[in-house]
C-alpha positions as CSV (number, residue, x, y, z in Angstrom):
1,M,100.9,45.8,86.9
2,T,99.2,46.0,90.3
3,D,98.7,43.0,92.9
4,T,95.2,42.8,91.8
5,T,95.1,42.9,88.0
6,A,98.0,40.1,88.7
7,G,95.6,38.3,90.6
8,L,92.5,38.6,88.1
9,L,94.8,37.3,85.2
10,Q,95.8,34.5,87.6
11,L,91.7,34.0,88.0
12,G,91.3,34.1,83.9
13,V,94.1,31.7,83.3
14,L,92.6,29.2,85.7
15,L,88.9,29.4,84.5
16,L,90.1,29.0,80.8
17,A,91.7,26.4,81.7
18,L,89.2,24.5,83.4
19,A,87.1,25.4,80.8
20,V,89.1,24.0,77.9
21,A,89.3,20.3,80.2
22,Y,86.0,20.7,81.2
23,K,84.2,18.5,77.7
24,P,87.0,16.6,76.9
25,L,87.8,15.1,80.5
26,G,84.3,14.9,81.3
27,D,83.1,12.8,78.4
28,H,86.5,10.8,79.1
29,M,85.4,9.7,82.8
30,A,81.8,9.1,81.5
31,R,83.1,6.5,78.9
32,V,85.5,5.0,81.4
33,F,82.5,4.0,83.9
34,T,80.2,2.6,81.1
35,S,82.8,0.6,79.1
36,D,82.5,-2.8,78.5
37,R,86.2,-3.7,77.5
38,H,88.4,-4.1,80.2
39,L,92.5,-3.4,79.5
40,R,94.7,-6.0,79.9
41,V,96.5,-4.2,83.1
42,E,93.1,-4.4,84.7
43,R,92.4,-7.9,83.8
44,G,95.7,-8.7,85.6
45,V,94.7,-7.0,88.7
46,Y,91.2,-8.7,88.8
47,A,92.8,-11.9,88.2
48,A,95.0,-11.5,91.4
49,A,92.7,-10.5,93.3
50,R,90.0,-13.5,92.1
51,V,87.1,-10.3,91.0
52,D,84.6,-11.4,88.6
53,P,84.8,-8.3,86.4
54,D,81.8,-8.7,84.6
55,S,79.5,-9.6,87.3
56,E,77.8,-6.7,89.1
57,Q,77.0,-6.0,92.9
58,N,73.9,-4.7,94.9
59,W,74.2,-1.6,97.1
60,G,74.9,-3.5,100.3
61,T,78.0,-6.0,98.5
62,Y,79.0,-2.7,97.1
63,A,79.1,-0.6,100.1
64,R,80.9,-3.9,102.2
65,G,83.6,-3.8,99.5
66,V,84.3,-0.1,100.3
67,L,84.6,-0.6,104.0
68,G,86.4,-4.0,103.3
69,F,88.9,-2.2,101.5
70,S,89.3,1.0,103.6
71,F,89.9,-1.1,106.8
72,V,92.0,-3.6,105.1
73,S,94.2,0.0,103.8
74,I,94.2,1.1,107.0
75,L,95.5,-1.7,108.9
76,F,98.1,-2.1,106.2
77,L,99.1,1.6,106.4
78,Y,99.5,1.6,110.2
79,L,101.7,-1.5,110.1
80,L,103.9,0.0,107.3
81,Q,104.5,3.1,109.7
82,R,105.5,0.5,112.9
83,I,107.5,-1.4,110.9
84,Q,109.3,1.8,109.0
85,P,112.8,0.9,110.8
86,W,113.2,-2.6,108.6
87,L,112.3,-1.0,105.5
88,P,114.4,0.7,102.7
89,M,115.1,4.5,102.5
90,D,113.9,4.8,106.1
91,F,117.0,7.3,106.9
92,G,116.9,6.2,110.6
93,R,113.7,7.9,111.3
94,G,112.2,5.3,113.6
95,A,108.8,3.2,114.2
96,V,106.0,5.6,114.5
97,E,104.2,5.8,117.6
98,P,100.9,3.9,117.6
99,S,98.4,6.9,118.1
100,M,100.3,8.9,115.2
101,A,100.3,5.8,113.0
102,F,96.6,5.4,113.8
103,N,96.2,9.0,112.8
104,T,97.8,9.2,109.9
105,A,96.7,6.1,108.1
106,V,92.9,6.8,109.0
107,S,93.4,10.1,107.6
108,F,95.2,8.8,104.4
109,V,92.6,6.3,103.4
110,T,89.8,8.7,103.9
111,N,91.2,10.6,101.9
112,T,91.6,13.5,104.6
113,N,95.9,13.8,104.6
114,W,95.7,15.3,107.8
115,Q,99.5,15.3,109.0
116,S,99.9,15.7,112.7
117,Y,104.3,15.0,112.1
118,V,106.6,16.5,110.2
119,P,106.9,14.3,107.3
120,E,110.7,14.9,106.7
121,T,111.7,13.8,110.1
122,V,109.1,11.4,111.0
123,L,108.4,9.0,107.7
124,G,111.2,7.5,105.2
125,H,110.8,7.4,101.2
126,S,109.5,3.6,101.4
127,V,106.4,4.7,103.5
128,Q,105.7,8.1,101.6
129,L,105.7,5.8,98.2
130,V,104.3,2.7,99.4
131,G,102.1,3.8,101.6
132,L,100.9,7.4,101.9
133,T,101.1,7.6,98.0
134,V,99.3,4.7,97.1
135,Q,96.7,5.7,99.3
136,N,96.6,9.4,97.7
137,F,95.2,7.3,94.1
138,V,93.0,4.6,96.1
139,S,91.2,7.2,98.5
140,A,90.6,9.3,95.4
141,A,89.4,6.4,93.3
142,V,86.9,5.2,96.0
143,G,85.0,8.8,96.2
144,L,84.8,8.7,92.4
145,A,83.6,5.0,92.7
146,V,80.7,6.2,95.1
147,A,79.7,9.1,93.1
148,I,79.5,6.6,89.8
149,A,77.2,4.3,91.8
150,L,75.0,7.2,92.8
151,I,74.5,8.4,89.4
152,R,73.8,4.7,88.3
153,G,71.1,4.6,90.7
154,F,69.4,7.8,89.1
155,T,70.1,6.0,85.2
156,R,69.1,2.5,85.7
157,S,65.4,1.2,86.4
158,R,64.0,-1.7,88.3
159,T,67.0,-3.4,89.3
160,D,69.4,-3.7,92.6
161,R,72.6,-3.6,90.6
162,L,74.9,-0.6,91.0
163,G,77.9,-1.6,89.1
164,N,81.1,-3.4,90.5
165,F,83.2,-1.6,93.1
166,W,86.3,-3.6,92.3
167,V,85.7,-2.6,88.5
168,D,85.3,1.1,89.5
169,L,87.9,1.7,91.7
170,V,90.7,-0.3,89.1
171,R,89.1,2.1,86.3
172,G,89.5,5.0,88.0
173,V,93.3,4.7,89.0
174,V,94.6,3.2,85.6
175,R,92.4,5.2,83.0
176,I,92.2,8.7,85.3
177,L,94.1,9.2,87.8
178,L,97.4,7.5,86.7
179,P,98.0,8.6,83.7
180,L,97.0,12.5,84.6
181,S,99.2,12.3,87.3
182,F,101.9,10.9,85.4
183,V,101.8,13.9,82.8
184,F,101.3,16.6,85.2
185,A,104.4,14.8,87.6
186,I,106.8,15.6,84.4
187,V,105.2,19.0,83.8
188,L,106.2,20.1,87.6
189,V,109.6,18.8,87.7
190,A,109.9,21.1,84.3
191,L,109.0,23.9,86.5
192,G,111.2,23.1,89.3
193,V,109.3,21.1,91.7
194,V,111.9,18.5,93.3
195,M,112.2,14.9,92.4
196,S,114.5,13.0,94.2
197,L,115.2,9.5,96.3
198,R,118.2,11.2,98.8
199,S,117.1,12.4,102.0
200,G,118.6,15.8,101.7
201,V,121.6,17.8,100.6
202,D,124.2,19.6,102.4
203,Y,125.4,22.9,101.6
204,T,127.0,25.8,103.6
205,T,126.0,29.7,103.8
206,L,128.1,32.6,103.2
207,D,129.2,32.8,107.1
208,G,130.4,29.3,106.9
209,A,128.0,27.2,108.4
210,G,127.1,23.9,107.2
211,H,123.1,23.0,106.7
212,T,121.3,20.2,105.1
213,S,117.8,21.0,103.4
214,A,115.5,17.6,103.2
215,L,114.5,16.2,99.7
216,A,111.9,13.8,98.5
217,P,110.2,12.6,95.5
218,A,107.9,15.4,95.8
219,A,106.8,16.2,92.1
220,S,105.4,12.2,91.8
221,Q,103.6,13.0,95.1
222,E,102.6,16.5,94.3
223,A,100.5,15.7,91.1
224,I,98.4,13.3,92.7
225,K,98.5,15.1,95.9
226,E,96.2,18.1,94.1
227,L,94.6,15.7,91.3
228,G,92.9,13.6,94.0
229,T,92.0,16.4,96.1
230,N,94.4,14.4,99.1
231,G,96.3,17.4,100.6
232,G,99.3,16.4,102.3
233,G,102.9,17.6,101.9
234,I,105.8,15.6,101.3
235,F,107.3,18.0,103.1
236,N,105.6,20.3,106.7
237,A,105.3,23.3,105.0
238,N,103.0,21.5,102.4
239,S,102.4,23.6,99.1
240,A,104.2,26.7,100.9
241,H,107.6,24.8,100.2
242,P,109.8,26.1,97.4
243,F,110.3,22.4,96.4
244,E,106.4,21.6,96.6
245,N,105.4,24.7,95.1
246,P,108.3,27.2,93.7
247,S,106.6,29.8,91.6
248,A,103.2,31.3,90.5
249,W,103.0,29.1,87.7
250,T,103.1,25.8,89.9
251,N,100.8,27.9,92.1
252,L,98.3,27.9,89.4
253,L,98.9,24.4,87.9
254,E,98.4,22.8,91.8
255,I,95.4,25.4,92.0
256,F,93.9,23.6,88.3
257,L,94.8,20.2,89.5
258,L,92.9,19.8,92.5
259,L,89.3,21.6,90.9
260,V,89.2,20.0,87.3
261,I,88.2,16.8,88.3
262,P,85.3,17.5,90.7
263,V,84.6,20.4,87.8
264,S,84.5,18.1,85.3
265,L,82.2,15.7,87.1
266,T,79.1,17.2,86.6
267,R,79.7,16.8,83.0
268,T,80.0,13.2,83.2
269,F,77.0,13.7,85.5
270,G,75.1,15.2,82.7
271,T,76.6,12.8,79.9
272,L,75.3,9.9,82.0
273,V,71.9,10.7,82.6
274,G,71.1,12.0,79.3
275,D,70.7,15.9,80.1
276,R,73.7,17.6,80.0
277,R,71.9,20.5,81.3
278,Q,71.4,18.3,84.8
279,G,75.1,18.7,85.1
280,T,75.4,22.4,83.8
281,V,73.1,23.6,86.6
282,L,74.9,21.4,89.5
283,L,78.0,23.4,87.9
284,A,76.7,26.6,88.2
285,V,75.6,26.2,91.9
286,M,79.2,25.0,92.4
287,G,81.1,27.8,90.9
288,T,78.7,30.7,92.4
289,I,79.0,29.5,95.7
290,W,83.3,29.1,95.0
291,A,83.2,32.5,93.8
292,G,81.3,34.3,96.5
293,M,83.6,32.9,98.6
294,L,86.4,33.9,96.9
295,A,85.6,37.4,97.1
296,V,85.0,37.6,100.3
297,L,88.4,35.7,101.4
298,W,90.3,38.0,98.4
299,W,88.6,41.1,100.0
300,A,89.3,40.3,104.0
301,E,92.8,39.6,103.2
302,T,93.5,42.9,101.5
303,H,90.9,44.9,104.1
304,P,92.5,43.8,107.3
305,N,91.0,45.3,110.6
306,G,94.7,44.1,112.9
307,P,96.9,46.9,114.1
308,A,99.8,45.3,112.4
309,A,97.9,44.4,109.2
310,L,96.9,47.8,108.5
311,V,100.4,49.2,109.1
312,A,101.2,46.6,106.5
313,G,98.3,47.3,104.0
314,A,97.1,44.2,103.6
315,S,97.2,40.6,105.8
316,T,100.4,39.6,104.8
317,E,101.4,37.1,107.5
318,G,101.9,33.6,106.5
319,K,101.8,34.0,103.2
320,E,104.8,33.6,100.6
321,V,105.7,36.7,98.3
322,R,106.2,34.8,95.3
323,F,102.3,34.0,95.5
324,G,101.0,37.2,97.1
325,I,97.5,37.9,98.5
326,A,95.6,36.9,95.4
327,G,97.4,33.4,94.6
328,S,97.4,32.4,98.6
329,A,93.6,33.8,98.8
330,L,92.5,31.6,95.1
331,F,94.8,28.5,97.3
332,A,93.1,28.9,100.3
333,N,89.3,29.1,98.7
334,S,89.9,26.3,96.0
335,T,91.2,23.9,98.8
336,T,88.8,24.4,101.4
337,G,86.3,24.2,98.8
338,T,87.5,21.0,97.6
339,S,88.5,18.4,100.1
340,T,91.9,19.1,99.2
341,G,93.6,20.2,102.5
342,A,97.1,21.3,100.7
343,V,97.8,24.9,101.6
344,N,100.4,27.5,100.4
345,S,99.6,29.6,103.6
346,T,99.2,29.6,106.7
347,H,95.6,29.6,107.4
348,D,96.1,30.3,111.1
349,S,97.3,33.8,110.1
350,L,94.5,34.7,108.1
351,S,92.0,37.6,109.0
352,G,89.2,36.7,111.2
353,L,87.2,36.8,108.2
354,G,89.2,35.6,105.8
355,G,89.5,32.4,108.2
356,G,85.8,32.2,109.0
357,T,85.2,32.0,105.3
358,A,87.8,29.1,104.7
359,M,86.3,27.1,107.4
360,L,82.5,28.1,106.4
361,N,83.7,26.4,102.7
362,M,84.4,22.8,104.7
363,L,80.8,23.4,106.7
364,F,79.0,23.5,103.3
365,G,80.0,19.9,103.3
366,E,82.7,20.4,100.7
367,M,80.4,20.6,97.6
368,T,81.8,23.8,96.2
369,P,83.3,22.0,94.0
370,G,83.8,19.3,96.3
371,G,86.8,16.6,96.6
372,V,87.2,13.9,93.7
373,G,83.6,12.1,93.6
374,T,82.7,13.3,97.0
375,G,81.5,16.5,96.0
376,M,79.5,15.4,93.4
377,Y,77.8,12.3,95.6
378,S,77.1,15.6,98.3
379,I,75.7,17.8,95.6
380,L,73.4,15.3,94.8
381,V,72.1,14.8,98.0
382,M,71.7,18.5,99.0
383,A,69.7,18.4,95.5
384,I,67.5,15.7,96.7
385,I,67.0,17.8,100.1
386,A,65.9,21.0,97.8
387,V,63.3,19.2,95.5
388,F,62.2,17.5,98.7
389,L,61.6,20.9,100.3
390,A,59.7,22.1,97.1
391,G,57.8,19.3,96.8
392,L,56.4,20.1,100.8
393,M,55.8,23.5,99.9
394,V,53.7,22.8,96.7
395,G,52.3,19.6,98.0
396,R,53.4,17.1,95.8
397,T,55.4,13.9,95.9
398,P,58.9,15.2,94.7
399,E,60.7,13.9,91.9
400,Y,64.4,14.2,90.8
401,L,65.6,12.9,87.1
402,G,62.5,10.6,87.0
403,K,62.7,9.1,90.6
404,K,60.4,9.6,93.3
405,L,61.9,10.9,96.6
406,G,60.0,8.8,99.3
407,R,60.3,7.9,103.0
408,R,63.5,5.9,102.3
409,E,65.2,8.0,100.0
410,V,64.9,11.0,102.1
411,T,66.0,9.2,105.2
412,A,69.1,8.1,103.6
413,A,70.0,11.5,102.0
414,A,68.9,13.3,105.8
415,I,71.6,10.8,107.4
416,V,74.3,12.1,105.0
417,L,73.3,15.8,105.8
418,L,73.4,15.4,109.4
419,A,76.4,13.1,109.5
420,M,78.9,15.6,109.3
421,P,77.8,18.3,111.8
422,T,77.3,15.9,114.4
423,V,80.6,14.4,114.1
424,L,81.8,17.7,114.1
425,L,80.1,19.4,116.9
426,V,80.2,16.8,119.3
427,G,84.1,16.4,118.6
428,A,84.8,19.9,118.9
429,G,82.7,20.1,122.0
430,I,84.5,17.5,123.7
431,A,87.6,19.0,122.7
432,A,86.8,22.7,124.0
433,V,86.0,21.3,127.6
434,H,89.2,18.6,127.7
435,P,91.5,19.1,130.4
436,G,94.5,19.0,127.7
437,T,93.2,21.6,125.2
438,A,93.7,24.7,126.7
439,A,97.6,23.7,126.8
440,A,97.4,22.9,123.3
441,L,96.2,26.2,122.0
442,N,98.3,29.1,121.1
443,N,95.8,31.3,121.3
444,S,92.9,32.0,123.8
445,G,89.8,34.0,123.3
446,A,87.4,33.6,120.2
447,H,90.4,32.9,118.3
448,G,91.3,29.7,119.9
449,L,87.6,28.3,119.7
450,S,87.9,29.0,115.5
451,E,91.6,26.8,116.0
452,I,89.6,23.8,117.8
453,L,86.2,24.4,115.0
454,Y,88.7,24.3,112.2
455,A,90.5,21.3,113.2
456,Y,87.2,18.9,113.8
457,A,85.4,20.8,110.7
458,S,88.8,19.5,108.7
459,A,88.6,15.8,109.8
460,S,85.1,15.7,109.6
461,N,84.9,17.0,105.9
462,N,88.1,14.9,105.0
463,N,90.0,18.3,104.1
464,G,93.2,18.2,106.1
465,S,94.0,21.3,106.2
466,A,94.5,23.3,109.9
467,F,95.1,26.2,111.9
468,A,98.6,25.7,112.8
469,G,98.2,27.3,116.1
470,I,96.7,24.2,117.7
471,T,99.2,21.3,118.7
472,V,97.2,17.9,118.0
473,T,99.7,15.3,118.8
474,S,98.5,14.0,122.1
475,D,96.8,10.8,122.4
476,W,93.2,12.5,122.7
477,F,93.7,14.6,119.4
478,Q,95.1,11.4,117.4
479,S,92.2,9.3,118.5
480,S,89.4,11.7,118.5
481,L,90.4,13.3,115.3
482,G,91.2,10.1,113.5
483,L,87.4,8.9,114.7
484,C,85.8,12.1,113.3
485,M,88.0,11.7,109.6
486,L,86.7,7.7,109.6
487,F,83.1,8.6,110.5
488,G,82.9,11.6,108.3
489,R,83.9,9.5,105.6
490,L,82.3,6.1,106.0
491,I,79.0,6.9,107.6
492,P,77.9,9.5,104.5
493,I,79.1,6.8,102.0
494,I,77.0,3.9,103.6
495,A,74.2,6.3,103.3
496,V,74.8,7.5,99.9
497,L,74.6,3.8,98.4
498,C,71.8,3.0,100.4
499,L,70.2,5.8,98.6
500,A,71.9,4.9,95.2
501,G,70.2,1.3,95.5
502,S,66.8,2.5,96.4
503,L,66.8,4.8,93.4
504,A,67.7,2.0,91.0
505,A,65.0,-0.1,92.0
506,Q,62.5,2.7,91.1
507,R,61.2,2.6,87.7
508,K,61.5,5.9,85.8
509,T,58.8,8.5,86.4
510,P,57.8,10.6,82.9
511,A,57.8,14.6,83.6
512,T,54.4,15.9,83.9
513,A,53.8,19.5,83.8
514,G,53.5,19.5,87.8
515,T,57.3,18.3,87.8
516,L,59.9,20.7,89.3
517,P,62.1,21.8,86.7
518,T,65.7,21.1,87.5
519,T,67.5,22.6,84.9
520,G,67.1,26.4,84.6
521,P,68.1,29.1,87.1
522,L,65.0,28.7,89.5
523,F,66.6,25.8,90.6
524,V,70.1,26.9,90.9
525,G,68.7,29.4,93.2
526,L,67.0,27.0,95.2
527,L,69.6,24.4,95.4
528,S,72.4,27.3,96.1
529,G,70.0,28.8,99.0
530,T,69.6,25.1,100.6
531,V,73.4,24.5,100.5
532,V,73.9,27.8,102.4
533,L,70.7,28.1,104.4
534,V,71.7,24.4,105.7
535,A,74.7,24.9,106.6
536,A,74.0,28.6,108.6
537,L,71.5,27.0,110.1
538,T,73.4,24.5,112.0
539,F,76.9,26.3,112.3
540,V,76.2,29.8,112.8
541,P,76.1,29.4,116.6
542,A,79.3,27.9,116.6
543,L,81.0,30.0,114.1
544,A,79.4,33.3,116.1
545,L,81.9,32.5,119.4
546,G,84.7,32.1,116.8
547,P,86.0,33.5,113.3
548,I,82.8,36.2,113.7
549,A,83.8,37.4,116.8
550,E,87.0,37.4,115.7
551,A,86.5,39.6,112.5
552,L,84.0,41.8,114.5
553,A,86.6,42.5,117.4
């Protein structure tokens, strides 16, 4: 069997698995967020937190809940790292230095999971389990809650209520993320992923030399790391490490996990708005762009232009033999098309075109299919922009799902649209001229600029993957990347909730003969074109100096 055939078989199995999970998981999530019943464990959480689960919130209160929960989580995780020497299972690794602790706390709370440290030598198991793993669950649930609030904005009329943030948060964790993570953690253990509370195992090689391999509770974290589109590895090599991802089967399963919730949320959306064709259209846009980017990345890695790669016949540097080019390209495309950021190969070793494709996935705004919740609200915002542009062309007041898109709605959508590029380009621009940046780069020229762009694109889009050729342990990088993660996460969330509140306050407008249809191929093309056009107009000048120049060299 050729490598191409094996890769196509993997792709076919992945698509089949997603198709099988699409309806049951999508409908289950719709039931979770519309049920009037509270589970006993949920009531216990509400009682402990003194939350009335039957009360609902306006968009401002909902947003304050998100912000308050996020900032308290950052403070808790920061302090947990600073007091590590006094925690059990610290293995003598000491307190995490302040700038690194700040960066890590912001990273995991914002669902970025950017890691500027070596996990197996810096963090003990207590911080990993009590701090990072908990944030893997709740940060994903926050994104899911915000997406559901926006959907309620479309489904409700003449009200200022969007639901209860605390109820949505708890239900996302208890009814969706925890059960799925529990099941798939067991599956990963059965497939060979390590699960141990020991710090390491000693062994002797054939030449008599003694060595120690780090151990960790990898399987439990690996499941939610992918399922919650988090991405932070419990080992430095992330999903390229054989203890996290030992075989082609675990590789395929992990790709499935990082895609399944964002994909199935389109079914949830269609179910909640009462027209499943609306969800199908969003899925078609996500799938079309994802497939197109996969084709480009796969082709780029099998048709290299560097001398060493030409001799090898493909771009094999930085890739694990057990996954091959197909498995590596599929993982890289999926992890950057979502907000996961986990890696099973070294993205810094991708070809110029391949690395540029991975970067462009993030620059689309993480909506192909995007992270848990974040992909859904991002593509809905882009749908509003597309409908607005179509309305301008025909001279009609734009409407989407029965809601008129006026100044307030379009302004909120524009803020979401502009927040990420502003944070990214300002951060990358300052970094490019910062005196310490040259020493942090392993490469000069176009690839060096690509490393800077990729780092700030990853942080601003809450992805977390990196071109490993840039060293970001200085206080400047720790602080600037941390702020990019924070602003790139919270500014869009506030604007999305404002948009949801404005939509919910409107009455439903019946469709007329002049209403733009949003359930057919025409809208798929319009929305896909808007996504690509916005990214192109915003980032092509920067990309031309980095990955495009490198690919043409």
